[in-house]
C-alpha positions in Angstrom: -0.3 -0.1 -0.1 1.5 3.3 -0.9 1.6 6.3 1.5 -0.2 9.1 1.1 1.4 12.6 1.4 -0.9 13.4 4.6 0.8 10.4 6.0 4.4 11.8 5.6 3.1 15.1 6.8 1.6 13.9 10.3 4.6 11.3 10.8 7.2 13.3 10.0 6.1 16.4 11.9 6.0 18.7 8.7 4.9 22.5 9.1 3.7 25.1 5.9 7.0 26.5 4.5 7.3 29.9 3.6 8.0 29.4 -0.1 5.7 26.3 -0.4 4.6 23.0 0.8 5.7 21.5 3.8 9.2 21.0 6.0 10.7 19.9 8.9 14.4 20.3 10.1 15.6 17.2 11.1 19.2 18.1 11.5 21.6 21.3 12.6 24.9 20.6 13.1 26.5 21.7 16.3 29.7 22.5 14.9 30.1 25.8 13.2 32.2 27.6 10.6 33.8 31.0 11.8 32.8 34.3 9.8 36.4 34.7 8.9 36.5 31.6 6.8 33.2 32.0 4.9 33.2 34.6 1.9 32.4 37.8 3.4 29.2 38.0 2.1 28.1 35.3 4.9 29.3 37.9 7.8 28.4 35.6 10.5 29.2 32.1 11.6 27.0 29.4 10.3 26.5 25.7 11.2 28.5 23.1 9.4 25.2 21.8 7.9 21.5 21.5 7.7 18.8 19.1 6.4 15.2 19.3 6.2 12.2 16.8 5.1 10.4 18.4 2.1 7.0 17.7 0.9 4.8 19.2 -2.4 1.6 17.9 -3.2 0.3 18.0 -6.6 -0.9 21.9 -7.2 1.8 23.2 -4.5 5.1 24.6 -5.4 8.2 25.8 -3.8 8.6 29.4 -5.3 11.8 30.6 -6.6 14.4 31.5 -3.9 18.2 31.4 -3.9 20.5 30.7 -0.7 23.9 31.6 -0.3 25.2 27.7 0.6 24.7 25.0 -2.0 21.9 22.6 -1.9 21.7 19.0 -2.3 18.1 17.2 -3.1 17.7 13.9 -2.1 14.8 11.8 -3.4 12.8 9.5 -1.0 9.4 8.6 -1.8 6.4 9.5 -3.7 6.1 10.7 -7.1 9.0 12.4 -9.5 10.2 15.9 -8.6 11.5 18.8 -10.9 13.6 21.3 -9.8 14.2 24.3 -11.7 17.8 26.1 -11.1 18.7 29.5 -13.2 22.3 30.2 -12.6 23.5 34.0 -12.6 24.3 33.6 -16.6 20.6 32.9 -16.8 21.1 28.9 -18.2 18.1 26.9 -16.8 18.4 23.2 -15.8 15.7 21.1 -14.9 16.4 18.6 -12.4 14.2 15.2 -12.0 14.3 13.5 -8.9 13.2 9.9 -8.7 13.7 6.7 -8.5 13.4 5.4 -11.9 16.5 6.1 -13.7 15.2 4.7 -17.4 12.9 7.6 -17.3 15.8 10.4 -16.2 15.5 10.9 -13.4 17.6 10.8 -10.3 18.0 10.2 -6.8 19.6 13.3 -6.0 21.2 16.9 -7.3 22.8 20.1 -6.3 21.8 23.6 -6.6 24.9 25.8 -6.5 25.2 28.5 -4.3 23.5 31.7 -5.4 21.1 30.0 -8.5 17.7 30.7 -8.1 15.6 27.6 -7.6 12.4 26.6 -7.6 10.3 23.4 -7.6 7.1 21.2 -8.0 5.8 17.8 -8.6 5.9 16.2 -12.3 2.9 16.9 -14.4 0.1 14.2 -13.0 1.6 13.3 -9.8 0.3 13.2 -6.3 3.4 14.2 -4.2 7.0 14.1 -4.2 9.0 13.7 -0.6 12.6 15.1 -0.5 15.1 15.9 1.9 17.6 19.1 1.4 21.0 19.4 2.8 22.5 22.5 3.0 26.2 23.6 3.4 27.5 25.7 5.0 24.1 25.5 7.1 21.1 27.2 6.3 20.3 30.5 8.0 17.4 32.2 6.6 18.8 35.6 6.8 20.6 33.8 3.9 17.3 33.3 1.5 15.5 35.5 -0.5 12.1 34.7 -2.4 12.3 35.9 -5.7 10.6 39.0 -6.9 8.4 38.1 -9.9 9.1 40.8 -11.9 12.5 41.8 -11.0 13.0 37.8 -11.9 11.7 38.1 -15.2 13.1 41.1 -16.0 16.9 39.8 -15.3 15.9 36.6 -17.2 13.1 37.2 -19.8 13.7 33.7 -21.4 12.2 32.1 -18.5 9.7 34.6 -17.5 6.7 31.9 -18.1 8.3 29.6 -15.6 9.1 32.4 -13.0 5.7 33.6 -13.3 4.3 30.0 -12.8 6.6 29.6 -9.8 6.5 32.8 -7.9 3.8 34.6 -5.6 
């Protein structure tokens, strides 16, 4: 019997995420990287690593945002998830997370620090349960939610996708 999205939300105690979907932080390293050892843009120490569970249902999306760290995405359960990445030079990559390599799916991908990224379940899918690992660790002061008009003017070739995946 296949588990439902609501089963995972309850079992993993997921709560609403500001960018969309539901999440729960599972790990925050007690070790920290000193501010002096990080690029100046961080401005303060960071935990070495953090990780979360993240779930999106059909019709939901994780809105375009960016952070100052690399973020690894890991597929756990459910249906394929598309993670869209726009790099600083405007290159769009669609990472397809899932458990069927014959259909071009992969178990994990990494979004480079500073890239804009968003995600949604593949068309016709019910939900995706994934994990995200951030290093240096996630801190909300490093999080920037995209403004639709500003991001679309910066990357006009992707304006339709940006309109669909921003609030």
